N, C-alpha and C positions, 0 to 999 in steps of 0.2 A: 541599628538605625534603619528606618523605613525608606524605601525608594519605589517609585512607580516603574512600570515597564511599558515601553512604547513599541508597537509593532505596526509598521506601515508598508503599503505597497510602494516599491521603488520604481523609478523611471527606467532602470535597467541600462544605465550608461556605464558600460564596462570600462571604457577608456578613462572615464573620470574615476571610477573605483580603483583602477590600477595606477592612477596618477600619471597617465600618458599626457593628460593635460590637467591643469590645476585651476579650480574655480577661485573666486575672490575670498571665500570663507575658509580657505585652506591656509594653515600656517606652515610654510615650507621648512621651517627650522625643526618641526616635530614630525615631518613625514617619515624619517628613518625609524620612528617608533611604531609605524603601522605594521600589520601582519598580513601577508598574502598566503592564504591556505592553498589556493589553486587558481589557475587562469588558463583554461583551454579554449582554443578558437571554437566558436559555436558551430561552424560548418563541419569541422572535424568530428564534433560530438554527434551531429546528425548522421554522419557516415557510420560512426561506431554503433549507434543505437538502432538505425533503421535500414541500413543497406540490404541486409539479408531479407527482411520483411518486404522491402520494396521490390526485390528481385522475385520473390514468391508471388507478389501481387501482380506484377507485370506479366509474368509467365501465364497467368490465368486469363488475361485479357485477349479476346479475339479481335477487338477493334483497336487500331493503333492510336486513335484519338483519346482512348481511355487510359493509355499507359502514362505513368508519371515519370518525367525525365529527372527532375530534381525535387526531392521531397521538402528540403529546406525552403526553396523558393515558393513551392506550393503553399506551405504554411504561412510564410512571410507575407505573401500577397493575398492570402485568403482572408475571410472575415470570421471564421468559426473559432479558430484557436490562435493564441499568440505563440511566437517561436520559443519564448522562455518567459519566466516570471522572476520577480525580485522581491525578497522580504528584507526590510531594514528593521533591525531590532536593537533597542537601546535601553540602558538602565538610567533612571533619573533624568535630570535636565541640566542645562548649563549653569544654573544657579546653585544646585546642591551636589552635582557630580561632574564638575568640569574637568576637561582634559588638562594634564599637567599638574594635577593635585594628587594628594595621597588617596583620597576617595576615588578619584578617577583611575588610579592604578589598581585599586581593589575591583572596580567595575570591569576593568580590562581582564583581570584574572578570571572573574566569574563568566564573562562573555566567552573567553577562550575555552573554559571548561564546558560551557553549554554547547559550543560548536563541535567539540570532539565527538559527541554522540549524535549529531544531526543526521549524518548519512545512514547510520544504523537504524534510527527511528523512522527514516523516510526512504525506504528502498525503491519507491516509484518516482522519486524526485532526483534526477541526475544533476548533482551540483558541479558546474563547470567553472564557476568564478565565485570566490568568496574572499572578502577583505575586511579586516578589523581596522578601523580608522581611529588614530589618536591625534591627528593633526587638525581636527575640527573642534567645535565648542565642547562636545560631549562624546565620550567613547561609544561607538556603535559598530554593528556588523552589517555589511551588504552580502546577501546570499542569493546568487543567481542560479536558477535551476530549470531543467527541461522536464516537465511532467509527462510520463508515458504510461500506457496500459498495454498489457499483453493478452493474447487469446481473444482478440476482438473479432467479431463476426462481420463487421462492416469496415470496408476499406482495408488498409494494411492490418495484419494480425497484431503487429506491434506498432502503435501510432501515438501521436501527441494528443493528450487529453487531460486537462487539469481535473475536471470533474471525476473522471473514471480513475485517475491516479489516486486521488484522495479517498475515493470510495473503496479502492482496493486496500487502503490502509485503515479502513474502519470509519471514515467520516462520510456519512450520508446526509444529504440535505433534509432539513425538517421544515421549521417555520421560516418566514421571510428573513428573520434575523439570524437564524441558525443554519446558514448555508454551509456547504462543505468547507469553504475557505475560512469562515468565521470559527467553526468548530476546531479546525486544524490550528489556526493561530492561537486560540485559547489554550489548546493542548501544549503548544510550543512555549507559551508564556509560563505555564506551570513547570515545564522542564527547566526553564531559566530560573524560576523562583527557587527550585531545589539547589541549583548551582550557586545562586546568590546567598542562600542560607549558610552554605559552607564557607562563604567569604565575608561573613559579618553583616549581611543585609537581610531585611525582611521585606516582603512584597507588600506595598501599599496599594490596595485595590480601591481606587476612588469610585464612589457610587455603589460599592458592594457592602452588604451588611453581614457577610459571613465572618464568623469568629476566626481569628488567625490560629492555625494549627502548628504544632511542633513539626519538624521535618519528618520524624518517624511516623507520627499520626497521619501526616499528609500523604506520605508514600504508601502507608498501609491502606488509606482510603482509596487512593488511585489504583492500587493493585487489586483491591476487592472489586472495584468497578470493572477492571479489565477481565478479572476472573469470571465475573458474572456474564460478561459479554461473550467470552470464549465458550463458556458452558452452554449458553443459548445457541451459539452457532453450531456447536458440536451436536446438540439435540436436533437442530434443523437438518444437519447433514446426515445424521443417523436415520431420520425419518425418510429423507430422500433416497438414501442407500437401500432401505427396506423396500421402498416402492420399486426401485430398479430391480431388486432381487426377485420380486413378484413377477415383473415383466419378463425377466429372463426365464423364470419357471414356465410362464405362458408360452414362450418361444420353444422351450423343450417339449411342452405338450403338443405344440404344433408339429414339431419334428416327428413325434410318435404317430400323430395322425397321418403324416405323409407316408410313413412306413406301412401303416394299416391300409392306406389306399393302394400302395404298391402291391401288397399281398392280394388285395381284392381284385386288381386288374389281372393278376397272374392266375388266380384260381376261381373267382366267382363266375358262374355260368352266364350271368347277365352280360359279362364283357367278353364272352368267348363266341366264336363263330361255330354254329352247328354243322354237322356233316350234311351235305345236300341230300334231299329225299330222292327216291328212285323216280326216274323219268322227269325230274325238275330241270327246266332249262336254266342256262346261265343268266339270262335276263331276269327270270322270276327270282332266282336265288339272290341276285344283286339287289333287286328292288325290295324283297321281303326281309333279307337278313343283313347283307353287307352295308347298304347305304344307311339304314337306321343306326347300326352300330358305329359307323364312322362319324355320323352327326353327334351321337352321344359322346364319343371320345374327343371330338374336336371341342365341344362345349366344355368338357372337363379339363382338357389341356389348357384352354384359354384361362379358365378360372384358376388353375394351378399356377400358371405363369405369373398372373397378377399377384396372387397371394405370396408366391415365392419371392418376387421382387420386393414386395412390401416387407416381408419377414427379414430378408437380408439387409435391406436399408435400415430397419429398426435395430437389427442385431448390431450392425457396425456403429450406429449412433450410440446405442446403449453401452457397447463395449468401450468406446472412446470416453463417454461420460463417466462410466464406472471407474475407469482408470484415473480420471481427473479427481473424482470424488474420493477415491482411496488415498491419493496423495494429499488432498486437502484435509482429510480425516487424520492422517498421520501428523500433519503439521499442527492441526488444532490440538491433538492429544499432547504433542510435545510442548506447545505453548501453555496448555492447561497444567501440565506437570511443573513447568518452570515457574508459573505464577503461584502455584500452590507452595512450592519450595520457598519462593520469595516471601509469601505471606506468612509462612511458618517462621522464617528467620526474623521477620519484622515483629511478630508476636513475642518471640524470645527477647528481642532487643527491648521491646516495651516492658516486658516483665522485669528485665535487669534494671531498666531505668526506674521503674516503680519501686523495686527493691532497694535501690540506692537511696531514693528519697525517704523510704520508710525507715531504713537503718540510720542514715546520717541526718535526716531532717531536710525539709524543703529549703530552709534558709542556707544551710551549709552547701547544699548542691548548687543553689543559685549563685552563691559566692564563688564557688569553684568554676562555674561556667563563665562568670564575669571575669575572673582572673585569667582564664584561658583566652578569652577574647581580647583582653587588654594586652596579654603577652603577644598574641598574634598581630595586633595593631601596632605594637611597639616595634616588632620586626619589620613591618611594612614602612613605618616611619624612618627606621634606620636605613632601609634600602633606598627610600626616597632621598634622604640626606646625601647618601653616597652618590646617587645618580646626579643630584643638583651640583655636588662638588665636582664631579667629572665634567659636567657641562661648563 
């Protein structure tokens, strides 16, 4: 059975989500069926995420008026970022997937499965409040999260930023309609579609002309896209790594030049004071030999000090960046290997599925799938009857 997926920006009323107060559209007799996944106080979350970064930031400030006393209040009263964001995601509508119906129970199971992988998929979105509601017209989930980015060069090194948080997860803004948020929401809808398929639903994409794919084909298609993206990133990082390696070699060449200059100062006659000539006065010796050599040495020392400062600054920056790139490279290689393994497994599943159809015929396989779905739905109907009886 086909059902739509709705994903909307919520108002972020945590008290309503946790049912500390109930709106008129809530059925209190079904509130006990709701699921609370987590419910942390938002201010405690800010202390957990940002206190260390706030301390580092304030220690660097020489002016007291630039220090931040309370990061939560700064974000709450500011205009650049919201303290947190809310996603409301729902299967179907009140007419075809109502709460309190068998289909509604199936939707609940699919939504619950979808949420179990939400944190793992979104490491830069700290979920502090999440509730699955079964006491309104249609089952749905409220997910409240604080988006954060690390390694920032502006402000706190760990700070609130929806744009940068989603970019760190691979969602970068494109056209006006393909913002980071829109790309991310579309990706989350696809994850829900996979969970829905396992519970007897197909995603009805209104306004879309794409042919519906089987779950194996769909997952294979998504993993192929991810694999291509990871390989592209890996190539970019390899190129950047090679560039840094060349710069380090240049620094080593500069170090050799320094040793050459040191040897020249020690032994080259140009930089040595000659013995004074017979009957030469101290004043003449100073004017003719000592002062010109001192001027030459001062000029060289100034030049060397400037070059040395630049070299050490470059060296430390490159060293830091090199270490970061090495870690990113290792992470990308691991992701690449994992995606290749998943792709291989999906190809094997596809072969097995095709073999079954070839050996037993399309009709028999379709009948078996239909029987399996019917058996699954019968179990759900039985559970619903037991539940209605207990009520």
